[in-house]
Backbone as JSON, one array per atom type, in Angstrom:
{
  "sequence": "LATFVGPSIGFSSTMIYGELEEQSQLSFIRASSAAAVQIDESNFTLKRGARLKSLNLVSAPSINRNTQNIFLNGEGSEAHVSGLNLLEHKQIADNQINVEHRAPNAISRQMFKGVLAGQSKSIFSGRIYIPHGSIGADSDQVNKNLMTLAKKDAIFMHDMPAHRGNEVLPEVIDGLQSVVFQQAENRLHVQKAL",
  "N": [[16.68, -7.41, -1.37], [15.15, -6.97, 1.46], [14.83, -7.99, 4.78], [13.14, -8.69, 7.8], [13.8, -10.14, 10.7], [13.46, -11.61, 13.95], [12.9, -11.33, 17.48], [9.72, -11.25, 18.71], [9.05, -8.97, 19.96], [9.29, -5.59, 20.74], [10.66, -2.84, 18.76], [10.92, -1.58, 15.5], [12.61, 0.23, 13.08], [13.13, 1.42, 9.85], [14.65, 3.15, 7.17], [14.98, 3.7, 3.75], [16.64, 4.58, 0.86], [16.86, 5.01, -2.58], [18.23, 5.38, -5.94], [17.55, 5.33, -9.08], [19.41, 5.0, -12.13], [19.48, 6.06, -15.64], [17.7, 3.65, -17.72], [18.07, 1.55, -15.97], [17.16, -1.22, -13.6], [15.49, -2.42, -10.87], [14.78, -4.73, -8.45], [12.87, -4.82, -5.5], [12.29, -6.16, -2.67], [10.49, -6.54, 0.25], [10.31, -8.16, 3.23], [8.47, -8.65, 6.08], [8.54, -9.99, 9.26], [8.75, -9.73, 11.93], [9.42, -7.71, 14.46], [7.34, -6.43, 17.16], [6.25, -3.85, 16.55], [6.57, -2.09, 13.7], [7.82, 0.04, 11.57], [8.32, 1.41, 8.34], [10.17, 3.13, 5.9], [10.48, 3.9, 2.48], [12.21, 5.43, -0.33], [12.3, 6.24, -3.65], [13.87, 7.32, -6.6], [13.43, 7.59, -9.91], [15.18, 7.58, -13.13], [15.24, 8.33, -16.63], [13.83, 5.81, -18.32], [14.11, 3.82, -16.48], [13.25, 1.18, -14.39], [11.31, -0.01, -11.7], [10.55, -2.73, -9.41], [8.54, -3.69, -6.81], [7.86, -5.3, -4.05], [5.9, -6.07, -1.12], [5.72, -7.85, 1.69], [3.81, -8.94, 4.34], [3.62, -10.6, 7.41], [3.75, -10.96, 10.18], [4.39, -8.88, 12.29], [2.86, -7.06, 15.06], [1.87, -4.44, 14.59], [2.25, -2.77, 11.61], [3.7, -0.47, 9.4], [4.13, 0.67, 6.19], [5.7, 2.74, 4.35], [6.0, 4.14, 1.03], [7.46, 6.16, -1.17], [7.55, 7.3, -4.51], [9.17, 8.5, -7.13], [8.77, 9.22, -10.5], [10.78, 10.51, -12.49], [12.16, 10.57, -14.77], [11.6, 10.29, -18.49], [9.62, 7.62, -19.62], [10.03, 5.98, -17.44], [9.14, 3.42, -15.06], [7.16, 1.97, -12.53], [6.21, -0.78, -10.49], [4.35, -1.67, -7.96], [3.54, -3.7, -5.34], [1.84, -5.73, -2.81], [1.24, -8.02, -0.2], [-0.65, -8.8, 2.54], [-0.77, -11.07, 5.14], [-2.69, -11.46, 7.75], [-3.55, -12.22, 11.02], [-5.48, -12.59, 14.2], [-4.92, -9.69, 16.05], [-3.43, -8.13, 14.32], [-2.21, -5.42, 12.56], [-1.78, -3.84, 9.45], [-0.64, -1.26, 7.3], [-0.36, 0.31, 4.49], [1.09, 2.88, 2.84], [1.24, 4.49, -0.05], [2.74, 6.44, -2.43], [3.04, 7.75, -5.5], [4.55, 9.92, -7.82], [4.24, 11.15, -11.1], [6.49, 12.65, -12.78], [7.27, 13.04, -15.18], [6.98, 12.71, -18.77], [4.95, 9.98, -20.31], [5.44, 7.99, -18.1], [4.9, 5.26, -16.25], [2.93, 3.67, -13.88], [1.97, 0.94, -11.53], [-0.15, -0.25, -9.05], [-0.67, -2.7, -6.65], [-2.45, -4.24, -3.94], [-3.07, -6.66, -1.92], [-4.88, -8.43, 0.84], [-5.21, -10.92, 3.27], [-7.28, -11.69, 5.83], [-7.83, -12.47, 9.09], [-9.46, -13.24, 12.15], [-9.58, -10.47, 14.22], [-7.83, -8.67, 12.62], [-6.57, -6.04, 10.63], [-6.34, -4.54, 7.64], [-4.86, -1.75, 5.89], [-4.8, 0.56, 3.31], [-3.53, 3.16, 1.63], [-3.34, 5.01, -1.26], [-1.87, 7.07, -3.23], [-1.59, 9.0, -6.34], [0.08, 11.05, -8.31], [-0.26, 13.27, -10.99], [1.26, 15.78, -12.47], [0.6, 18.68, -14.28], [1.63, 18.56, -17.69], [2.61, 16.07, -17.93], [2.61, 14.34, -20.1], [1.08, 11.45, -21.52], [0.99, 9.74, -19.24], [0.43, 6.86, -17.4], [-1.46, 4.93, -15.22], [-2.31, 2.88, -12.47], [-4.31, 1.18, -9.9], [-5.05, -0.96, -7.53], [-6.72, -2.53, -4.68], [-7.44, -5.43, -2.93], [-8.75, -6.65, -0.35], [-9.29, -9.67, 1.05], [-12.01, -11.16, 2.37], [-12.81, -13.76, 2.9], [-11.46, -15.63, 4.25], [-11.78, -14.61, 6.87], [-13.05, -14.38, 10.08], [-16.67, -14.6, 11.2], [-17.27, -12.45, 12.45], [-15.67, -10.41, 11.47], [-14.8, -7.25, 10.01], [-15.07, -4.89, 7.33], [-13.31, -2.06, 6.2], [-12.77, 1.2, 4.84], [-11.11, 4.01, 3.6], [-12.37, 5.69, 1.87], [-12.93, 8.1, -0.73], [-14.31, 5.32, -2.58], [-13.52, 3.3, -5.42], [-15.39, 1.31, -6.94], [-14.8, -1.87, -8.23], [-12.39, -1.24, -9.3], [-10.46, -0.67, -7.02], [-11.64, -1.9, -4.98], [-13.66, -4.61, -4.53], [-17.19, -4.85, -5.46], [-18.66, -6.66, -4.01], [-17.6, -6.84, -1.6], [-17.27, -4.29, -0.64], [-19.92, -3.54, -0.4], [-21.01, -5.49, 1.02], [-22.05, -7.72, 3.93], [-20.3, -7.49, 5.77], [-19.21, -4.99, 5.58], [-18.32, -1.77, 6.83], [-17.92, 0.55, 5.91], [-19.5, 2.92, 5.19], [-20.48, 3.76, 7.54], [-18.18, 4.26, 9.09], [-17.27, 6.44, 7.12], [-19.43, 8.24, 7.92], [-18.64, 8.59, 10.61], [-16.01, 9.9, 10.45], [-16.91, 12.25, 9.27], [-18.34, 13.42, 11.3], [-16.45, 13.81, 13.23], [-14.66, 15.56, 11.83], [-16.19, 17.74, 11.4], [-16.25, 18.37, 14.3], [-13.76, 19.47, 14.7]],
  "CA": [[15.89, -7.99, -0.39], [15.08, -6.46, 2.91], [13.94, -8.97, 5.38], [13.25, -8.25, 9.04], [13.32, -11.15, 11.55], [13.92, -11.32, 15.19], [11.98, -11.57, 18.34], [8.35, -10.54, 18.25], [8.82, -7.93, 20.91], [10.1, -4.55, 20.39], [10.33, -1.62, 17.63], [11.9, -1.56, 14.5], [12.16, 1.4, 11.92], [14.12, 1.67, 8.58], [14.57, 4.14, 6.04], [15.82, 3.18, 2.58], [16.75, 5.58, -0.24], [17.26, 4.56, -3.87], [18.01, 6.31, -7.1], [17.63, 4.32, -10.39], [19.95, 5.55, -13.24], [18.82, 5.76, -16.83], [17.66, 2.2, -18.14], [18.52, 0.71, -14.8], [16.27, -1.94, -13.11], [15.8, -2.82, -9.43], [13.54, -5.64, -7.83], [13.01, -4.48, -4.21], [11.44, -7.19, -1.94], [10.57, -6.18, 1.69], [9.52, -9.19, 3.96], [8.29, -8.38, 7.49], [8.08, -11.1, 10.17], [9.75, -9.63, 13.24], [9.19, -6.79, 15.8], [5.86, -6.08, 17.44], [6.06, -2.57, 15.81], [7.57, -2.04, 12.7], [7.6, 1.29, 10.75], [9.47, 1.53, 7.39], [9.81, 4.21, 4.7], [11.32, 3.68, 1.37], [12.03, 6.53, -1.21], [12.93, 5.72, -4.96], [13.73, 8.16, -7.65], [13.8, 6.83, -11.29], [15.39, 8.31, -14.34], [14.83, 7.96, -17.76], [13.53, 4.34, -18.8], [14.38, 3.12, -15.3], [12.27, 0.34, -13.93], [11.2, -0.44, -10.33], [9.47, -3.6, -9.06], [8.74, -3.48, -5.46], [6.95, -6.34, -3.46], [5.92, -5.91, 0.28], [5.17, -8.98, 2.23], [3.7, -8.76, 5.89], [2.93, -11.65, 8.0], [3.95, -11.08, 11.76], [4.24, -7.66, 13.22], [1.37, -6.67, 15.59], [1.6, -3.14, 13.71], [3.38, -2.53, 10.51], [3.3, 0.66, 8.56], [4.88, 0.71, 5.13], [5.4, 4.09, 3.47], [6.8, 4.25, -0.12], [7.39, 7.49, -2.16], [8.18, 6.89, -5.78], [9.36, 9.78, -8.06], [9.07, 9.13, -11.71], [11.51, 11.82, -12.79], [12.64, 10.33, -16.18], [10.7, 9.82, -19.34], [9.44, 6.36, -19.86], [10.31, 5.17, -16.26], [8.1, 2.43, -14.65], [7.11, 1.55, -11.08], [5.27, -1.71, -10.21], [4.34, -1.81, -6.66], [2.59, -4.73, -4.9], [1.97, -6.22, -1.66], [0.4, -8.93, 0.32], [-0.85, -8.86, 4.04], [-1.24, -12.4, 5.73], [-2.9, -11.09, 8.99], [-4.64, -12.79, 11.95], [-5.7, -11.95, 15.63], [-5.4, -8.33, 16.08], [-2.47, -7.54, 13.47], [-2.7, -4.28, 11.84], [-1.0, -3.6, 8.34], [-0.9, -0.12, 7.02], [0.41, 0.53, 3.38], [0.93, 4.18, 2.15], [2.07, 4.44, -1.35], [2.7, 7.72, -3.11], [3.72, 7.91, -6.68], [4.57, 11.23, -8.59], [4.46, 11.14, -12.56], [7.09, 14.07, -13.13], [8.01, 13.17, -16.54], [6.05, 12.08, -19.87], [5.09, 8.56, -20.56], [5.66, 7.31, -17.13], [3.89, 3.9, -15.85], [2.89, 3.2, -12.33], [0.9, 0.03, -11.28], [-0.11, -0.59, -7.54], [-1.69, -3.83, -6.41], [-2.18, -4.67, -2.61], [-4.1, -7.69, -1.27], [-4.81, -8.73, 2.29], [-6.13, -12.04, 3.74], [-7.46, -11.21, 7.24], [-8.57, -13.51, 10.12], [-9.69, -12.62, 13.48], [-9.76, -8.96, 14.27], [-6.84, -8.01, 12.0], [-6.93, -4.92, 9.8], [-5.47, -4.17, 6.31], [-5.15, -0.52, 5.49], [-4.19, 0.8, 1.96], [-3.64, 4.58, 1.18], [-2.53, 5.28, -2.34], [-1.91, 8.62, -4.04], [-0.87, 9.09, -7.58], [0.05, 12.57, -8.49], [0.33, 13.47, -12.21], [1.11, 17.1, -12.75], [0.43, 19.07, -15.76], [2.8, 18.37, -18.65], [3.13, 14.6, -17.81], [1.73, 13.45, -21.08], [1.17, 9.92, -21.52], [1.15, 9.02, -18.07], [-0.41, 5.54, -17.24], [-1.53, 4.42, -13.93], [-3.49, 1.84, -11.98], [-4.18, 1.19, -8.48], [-6.0, -2.02, -7.06], [-6.51, -2.99, -3.46], [-8.31, -6.41, -2.64], [-8.82, -7.54, 0.82], [-10.07, -10.93, 0.92], [-12.54, -11.33, 3.62], [-13.49, -15.26, 2.73], [-11.0, -16.51, 5.34], [-12.23, -14.07, 8.04], [-14.18, -14.81, 10.9], [-17.94, -13.97, 10.81], [-17.29, -11.04, 13.09], [-14.62, -9.51, 10.85], [-15.37, -6.07, 9.33], [-14.28, -4.43, 6.19], [-13.2, -0.58, 6.36], [-12.19, 1.84, 3.55], [-11.02, 5.56, 3.85], [-13.31, 6.54, 1.04], [-13.87, 7.51, -1.83], [-13.78, 4.06, -3.17], [-13.79, 3.07, -6.79], [-15.8, -0.11, -6.96], [-14.26, -2.6, -9.5], [-11.03, -0.79, -9.45], [-9.65, -0.79, -5.83], [-12.24, -2.84, -3.9], [-14.7, -5.49, -5.22], [-18.4, -4.54, -4.96], [-19.37, -7.41, -3.04], [-16.71, -6.56, -0.51], [-17.61, -2.74, 0.05], [-21.59, -3.56, -0.15], [-21.2, -6.81, 1.71], [-22.64, -7.66, 5.29], [-19.11, -7.33, 6.83], [-18.7, -3.66, 5.33], [-18.92, -0.66, 7.75], [-17.41, 1.68, 5.17], [-20.54, 4.04, 5.24], [-20.57, 4.15, 9.11], [-16.99, 5.02, 9.18], [-17.27, 7.74, 6.51], [-20.1, 9.04, 8.81], [-18.06, 8.98, 11.95], [-15.02, 10.87, 9.93], [-17.59, 13.47, 8.92], [-18.68, 14.2, 12.61], [-15.01, 14.35, 13.76], [-14.15, 16.64, 11.1], [-16.94, 18.99, 11.9], [-15.85, 18.9, 15.64], [-12.51, 20.16, 14.61]],
  "C": [[16.17, -7.43, 1.02], [14.25, -7.36, 3.68], [14.18, -8.49, 6.97], [12.76, -9.3, 9.92], [13.9, -11.11, 12.87], [12.84, -11.66, 16.23], [10.7, -10.68, 18.16], [7.99, -9.5, 19.23], [9.67, -6.65, 20.46], [9.54, -3.74, 19.29], [11.26, -1.79, 16.69], [11.57, -0.36, 13.4], [13.33, 1.45, 11.02], [13.79, 2.78, 7.62], [15.51, 3.85, 4.83], [15.58, 4.36, 1.51], [17.4, 4.97, -1.53], [17.07, 5.22, -4.99], [18.5, 5.49, -8.25], [18.16, 5.18, -11.37], [19.17, 5.34, -14.48], [19.01, 4.22, -17.35], [18.1, 1.28, -17.02], [17.2, -0.1, -14.37], [16.44, -2.29, -11.73], [14.33, -3.67, -9.25], [13.83, -5.52, -6.37], [11.94, -5.41, -3.39], [11.69, -6.9, -0.4], [9.6, -7.47, 2.35], [9.57, -8.87, 5.45], [7.81, -9.57, 8.17], [8.68, -11.05, 11.53], [8.97, -8.9, 14.21], [7.52, -6.7, 15.96], [5.15, -4.92, 16.81], [6.94, -2.28, 14.82], [7.12, -0.79, 11.65], [8.72, 1.51, 9.66], [9.11, 2.54, 6.26], [11.06, 3.93, 3.72], [11.13, 4.78, 0.13], [12.81, 6.18, -2.44], [12.76, 6.83, -5.96], [14.27, 7.39, -8.88], [14.13, 7.95, -12.26], [15.06, 7.73, -15.62], [14.89, 6.45, -18.09], [13.99, 3.47, -17.55], [13.1, 2.34, -14.95], [12.39, -0.15, -12.41], [10.18, -1.61, -10.0], [9.67, -3.8, -7.63], [7.65, -4.39, -4.8], [7.14, -6.1, -1.83], [5.17, -6.96, 0.82], [5.03, -8.74, 3.68], [2.89, -10.0, 6.54], [2.9, -11.98, 9.53], [3.9, -9.91, 12.59], [2.73, -7.53, 13.74], [0.91, -5.38, 14.78], [2.81, -3.01, 12.78], [2.75, -1.38, 9.83], [4.57, 0.64, 7.5], [4.65, 1.89, 4.09], [6.65, 4.02, 2.26], [6.55, 5.28, -0.88], [8.19, 7.1, -3.28], [8.19, 8.13, -6.65], [9.61, 9.27, -9.57], [9.48, 10.34, -12.62], [11.91, 11.69, -14.44], [11.49, 9.82, -17.4], [10.64, 8.32, -19.75], [9.85, 5.46, -18.74], [9.06, 4.42, -15.65], [8.27, 2.12, -13.17], [6.05, 0.57, -10.91], [5.47, -2.08, -8.79], [3.31, -2.62, -6.1], [2.95, -5.19, -3.45], [0.85, -7.19, -1.17], [0.62, -8.9, 1.86], [-1.48, -10.13, 4.56], [-1.52, -12.04, 7.25], [-3.81, -11.99, 9.79], [-4.67, -12.1, 13.19], [-5.98, -10.58, 15.43], [-4.29, -7.68, 15.32], [-2.86, -6.3, 12.72], [-1.43, -3.97, 10.76], [-1.36, -2.23, 7.69], [0.16, 0.45, 5.83], [0.09, 2.09, 2.8], [1.87, 4.43, 1.1], [1.88, 5.8, -2.1], [3.55, 7.7, -4.38], [3.48, 9.19, -7.46], [5.02, 10.83, -9.87], [4.92, 12.43, -12.87], [7.5, 14.19, -14.38], [6.88, 12.43, -17.57], [6.26, 10.67, -19.87], [5.53, 7.61, -19.5], [4.51, 6.39, -16.65], [3.9, 3.68, -14.49], [1.57, 1.95, -12.33], [1.23, -0.29, -9.57], [-1.16, -1.59, -7.33], [-1.38, -4.34, -4.98], [-3.41, -5.67, -2.21], [-3.85, -8.01, 0.27], [-5.9, -10.06, 2.44], [-6.09, -11.84, 5.13], [-8.17, -12.42, 7.82], [-8.69, -12.95, 11.44], [-10.18, -11.36, 13.53], [-8.71, -8.19, 13.7], [-7.33, -6.88, 11.06], [-5.88, -4.64, 8.88], [-5.82, -2.82, 5.73], [-4.4, -0.32, 4.17], [-4.59, 2.19, 1.73], [-2.64, 4.85, -0.06], [-2.97, 6.56, -2.87], [-1.0, 8.55, -5.32], [-1.0, 10.34, -8.06], [0.77, 12.7, -10.05], [0.06, 14.92, -12.55], [0.9, 17.55, -14.19], [1.77, 19.1, -16.64], [3.5, 17.03, -18.59], [2.19, 13.98, -18.83], [2.23, 12.16, -21.24], [1.35, 9.22, -20.35], [0.1, 7.99, -18.01], [-0.29, 5.13, -15.93], [-2.57, 3.63, -13.55], [-3.23, 1.64, -10.65], [-5.36, 0.14, -7.99], [-5.66, -2.38, -5.53], [-7.74, -3.95, -3.15], [-7.85, -7.01, -1.41], [-9.86, -8.57, 0.86], [-10.6, -11.13, 2.14], [-13.06, -12.93, 3.9], [-12.91, -16.03, 3.94], [-11.25, -16.03, 6.73], [-13.21, -14.71, 8.84], [-15.58, -14.02, 10.83], [-18.03, -12.63, 11.43], [-16.42, -10.0, 12.67], [-15.42, -8.25, 10.14], [-14.32, -5.46, 8.09], [-14.34, -2.82, 6.34], [-12.38, -0.01, 5.0], [-12.12, 3.22, 4.02], [-11.78, 6.23, 2.95], [-12.73, 7.51, 0.36], [-13.24, 6.13, -2.33], [-14.41, 3.91, -4.62], [-14.18, 1.52, -7.05], [-15.36, -0.84, -8.47], [-12.72, -2.28, -9.74], [-10.19, -1.1, -8.21], [-10.27, -1.69, -4.94], [-13.46, -3.39, -4.73], [-16.21, -5.08, -4.66], [-19.0, -5.38, -3.88], [-18.51, -7.54, -1.78], [-17.26, -5.3, 0.2], [-19.17, -2.8, 0.14], [-21.76, -4.85, 0.69], [-21.64, -6.5, 3.17], [-21.52, -7.29, 6.24], [-18.58, -5.68, 6.6], [-19.19, -2.67, 6.37], [-18.35, 0.69, 7.35], [-18.22, 3.05, 5.19], [-20.54, 4.54, 6.72], [-19.16, 4.9, 9.39], [-16.81, 6.26, 8.45], [-18.28, 8.8, 7.4], [-19.36, 9.47, 10.01], [-16.84, 9.97, 11.54], [-15.71, 12.26, 9.74], [-17.93, 14.36, 10.28], [-17.45, 14.75, 13.42], [-14.49, 15.59, 12.99], [-15.12, 17.92, 11.35], [-16.65, 19.42, 13.26], [-14.65, 19.68, 15.62], [-12.68, 21.49, 14.16]]
}
Protein backbone atom coordinates (compact mmCIF):
# COMPACT_ATOMS: atom_id res chain seq x y z
CA LEU A 1 0.00 0.00 0.00
CA ALA A 2 1.44 3.33 -1.07
CA THR A 3 -0.43 6.31 0.34
CA PHE A 4 0.46 9.95 -0.13
CA VAL A 5 -1.03 12.37 2.39
CA GLY A 6 0.04 15.77 3.54
CA PRO A 7 -0.47 19.45 2.83
CA SER A 8 -2.16 20.30 -0.44
CA ILE A 9 0.77 22.44 -1.56
CA GLY A 10 4.06 21.37 -3.03
CA PHE A 11 5.39 18.62 -5.27
CA SER A 12 5.73 14.87 -4.76
CA SER A 13 7.46 12.30 -6.94
CA THR A 14 8.05 8.60 -6.30
CA MET A 15 9.51 5.68 -8.19
CA ILE A 16 8.78 2.07 -7.24
CA TYR A 17 10.43 -1.07 -8.63
CA GLY A 18 9.12 -4.57 -8.01
CA GLU A 19 10.13 -8.00 -9.26
CA LEU A 20 7.69 -10.83 -8.70
CA GLU A 21 9.34 -14.25 -8.49
CA GLU A 22 7.76 -17.42 -9.89
CA GLN A 23 4.24 -18.15 -8.60
CA SER A 24 4.28 -15.07 -6.35
CA GLN A 25 1.43 -12.59 -5.88
CA LEU A 26 1.39 -8.88 -5.11
CA SER A 27 -1.53 -6.54 -4.42
CA PHE A 28 -0.33 -2.96 -4.92
CA ILE A 29 -2.65 -0.12 -3.89
CA ARG A 30 -1.70 3.49 -4.58
CA ALA A 31 -3.89 6.15 -2.94
CA SER A 32 -3.23 9.83 -3.70
CA SER A 33 -4.74 12.62 -1.66
CA ALA A 34 -1.87 14.98 -0.98
CA ALA A 35 0.51 17.23 -2.91
CA ALA A 36 -0.64 19.83 -5.40
CA VAL A 37 1.49 18.13 -8.08
CA GLN A 38 2.21 14.42 -7.86
CA ILE A 39 4.20 12.40 -10.40
CA ASP A 40 4.68 8.69 -9.76
CA GLU A 41 6.17 5.79 -11.69
CA SER A 42 6.06 2.11 -10.85
CA ASN A 43 7.81 -0.70 -12.71
CA PHE A 44 6.96 -4.37 -12.18
CA THR A 45 8.58 -7.43 -13.74
CA LEU A 46 6.69 -10.72 -13.43
CA LYS A 47 8.25 -14.17 -13.72
CA ARG A 48 6.51 -17.47 -14.52
CA GLY A 49 3.04 -17.73 -12.96
CA ALA A 50 3.38 -14.47 -11.00
CA ARG A 51 0.26 -12.36 -10.45
CA LEU A 52 0.01 -8.59 -9.93
CA LYS A 53 -3.11 -6.71 -8.85
CA SER A 54 -2.64 -2.95 -8.98
CA LEU A 55 -5.21 -0.35 -7.92
CA ASN A 56 -4.70 3.41 -8.36
CA LEU A 57 -7.02 5.80 -6.45
CA VAL A 58 -6.84 9.57 -7.03
CA SER A 59 -8.98 12.13 -5.20
CA ALA A 60 -7.08 15.26 -4.28
CA PRO A 61 -3.92 16.42 -6.10
CA SER A 62 -4.37 19.31 -8.50
CA ILE A 63 -2.24 17.47 -11.06
CA ASN A 64 -1.52 13.74 -10.84
CA ARG A 65 0.46 11.59 -13.26
CA ASN A 66 0.66 7.86 -12.70
CA THR A 67 2.90 5.82 -15.01
CA GLN A 68 3.00 2.04 -14.68
CA ASN A 69 5.29 -0.19 -16.72
CA ILE A 70 4.58 -3.90 -16.43
CA PHE A 71 6.72 -6.60 -18.02
CA LEU A 72 5.16 -10.06 -18.24
CA ASN A 73 8.43 -11.99 -18.63
CA GLY A 74 7.24 -15.38 -17.40
CA GLU A 75 4.82 -17.80 -19.00
CA GLY A 76 1.37 -17.65 -17.43
CA SER A 77 2.04 -14.38 -15.60
CA GLU A 78 -0.93 -12.04 -15.00
CA ALA A 79 -1.38 -8.31 -14.42
CA HIS A 80 -4.72 -6.77 -13.41
CA VAL A 81 -4.40 -2.97 -13.34
CA SER A 82 -7.31 -0.71 -12.37
CA GLY A 83 -7.89 2.84 -11.27
CA LEU A 84 -10.52 5.30 -10.11
CA ASN A 85 -10.27 9.08 -10.41
CA LEU A 86 -12.69 11.12 -8.27
CA LEU A 87 -12.05 14.65 -9.52
CA GLU A 88 -13.62 18.08 -9.15
CA HIS A 89 -12.85 21.73 -9.84
CA LYS A 90 -9.77 21.89 -12.14
CA GLN A 91 -8.03 18.68 -11.07
CA ILE A 92 -6.19 16.62 -13.69
CA ALA A 93 -5.37 12.91 -13.46
CA ASP A 94 -3.19 11.34 -16.16
CA ASN A 95 -2.71 7.55 -16.15
CA GLN A 96 -0.17 6.01 -18.52
CA ILE A 97 -0.14 2.22 -18.44
CA ASN A 98 2.30 0.15 -20.51
CA VAL A 99 2.11 -3.66 -20.51
CA GLU A 100 4.54 -5.86 -22.45
CA HIS A 101 3.63 -9.52 -22.99
CA ARG A 102 7.12 -10.99 -23.36
CA ALA A 103 6.18 -14.63 -22.65
CA PRO A 104 3.51 -17.06 -23.87
CA ASN A 105 0.09 -17.34 -22.19
CA ALA A 106 0.41 -14.08 -20.26
CA ILE A 107 -2.76 -12.22 -19.28
CA SER A 108 -3.34 -8.50 -18.72
CA ARG A 109 -6.46 -6.53 -17.83
CA GLN A 110 -6.72 -2.75 -17.54
CA MET A 111 -9.80 -0.91 -16.24
CA PHE A 112 -9.82 2.81 -15.44
CA LYS A 113 -12.83 4.90 -14.49
CA GLY A 114 -13.26 8.57 -13.72
CA VAL A 115 -16.02 10.52 -12.01
CA LEU A 116 -15.57 14.13 -13.09
CA ALA A 117 -17.10 17.37 -11.84
CA GLY A 118 -16.40 21.01 -12.64
CA GLN A 119 -13.54 21.51 -15.11
CA SER A 120 -11.64 18.38 -14.05
CA LYS A 121 -9.93 16.13 -16.59
CA SER A 122 -9.19 12.41 -16.54
CA ILE A 123 -6.67 11.17 -19.11
CA PHE A 124 -5.86 7.56 -19.87
CA SER A 125 -3.15 6.29 -22.21
CA GLY A 126 -2.75 2.56 -22.38
CA ARG A 127 -0.34 0.52 -24.47
CA ILE A 128 -0.27 -3.24 -24.71
CA TYR A 129 2.67 -4.71 -26.62
CA ILE A 130 2.57 -8.34 -27.72
CA PRO A 131 5.73 -9.29 -29.64
CA HIS A 132 5.97 -12.14 -32.12
CA GLY A 133 6.25 -15.43 -30.25
CA SER A 134 4.03 -14.51 -27.30
CA ILE A 135 1.53 -17.21 -28.15
CA GLY A 136 -1.71 -17.28 -26.19
CA ALA A 137 -1.46 -13.70 -24.94
CA ASP A 138 -4.75 -12.38 -23.58
CA SER A 139 -5.31 -8.69 -22.86
CA ASP A 140 -8.17 -6.27 -22.35
CA GLN A 141 -8.33 -2.52 -21.77
CA VAL A 142 -11.35 -0.45 -20.63
CA ASN A 143 -11.60 3.25 -19.81
CA LYS A 144 -14.91 4.64 -18.58
CA ASN A 145 -15.10 8.31 -17.66
CA LEU A 146 -18.46 8.94 -16.12
CA MET A 147 -19.92 12.26 -17.19
CA THR A 148 -23.19 11.99 -15.29
CA LEU A 149 -21.98 13.93 -12.25
CA ALA A 150 -20.18 16.57 -14.26
CA LYS A 151 -21.51 20.07 -14.74
CA LYS A 152 -23.31 20.86 -17.98
CA ASP A 153 -20.23 22.66 -19.35
CA ALA A 154 -17.91 19.67 -18.78
CA ILE A 155 -16.25 18.20 -21.86
CA PHE A 156 -15.07 14.70 -22.76
CA MET A 157 -11.69 14.31 -24.49
CA HIS A 158 -9.86 11.26 -25.86
CA ASP A 159 -6.46 10.92 -27.53
CA MET A 160 -7.92 8.72 -30.34
CA PRO A 161 -8.22 6.23 -31.86
CA ALA A 162 -11.11 5.17 -29.66
CA HIS A 163 -12.67 1.72 -29.66
CA ARG A 164 -16.36 2.20 -28.97
CA GLY A 165 -17.75 -0.26 -26.48
CA ASN A 166 -14.30 -1.40 -25.33
CA GLU A 167 -12.55 1.64 -23.92
CA VAL A 168 -15.26 4.28 -24.13
CA LEU A 169 -19.03 4.07 -24.22
CA PRO A 170 -20.65 5.25 -27.49
CA GLU A 171 -23.03 7.54 -25.59
CA VAL A 172 -20.02 9.34 -24.09
CA ILE A 173 -17.81 9.72 -27.18
CA ASP A 174 -20.78 10.62 -29.38
CA GLY A 175 -22.51 12.69 -26.68
CA LEU A 176 -23.08 16.41 -26.60
CA GLN A 177 -20.19 16.92 -24.16
CA SER A 178 -17.65 15.16 -26.40
CA VAL A 179 -14.99 17.22 -28.20
CA VAL A 180 -12.88 14.27 -29.39
CA PHE A 181 -13.22 15.08 -33.08
CA GLN A 182 -12.27 18.75 -32.57
CA GLN A 183 -9.37 17.52 -30.42
CA ALA A 184 -8.22 15.15 -33.20
CA GLU A 185 -8.49 17.92 -35.79
CA ASN A 186 -6.45 20.29 -33.61
CA ARG A 187 -3.77 17.60 -33.16
CA LEU A 188 -3.64 17.11 -36.93
CA HIS A 189 -2.97 20.82 -37.50
CA VAL A 190 -0.28 20.87 -34.80
CA GLN A 191 1.44 17.81 -36.31
CA LYS A 192 1.37 19.40 -39.76
CA ALA A 193 2.96 22.55 -38.37
CA LEU A 194 5.82 20.56 -36.83
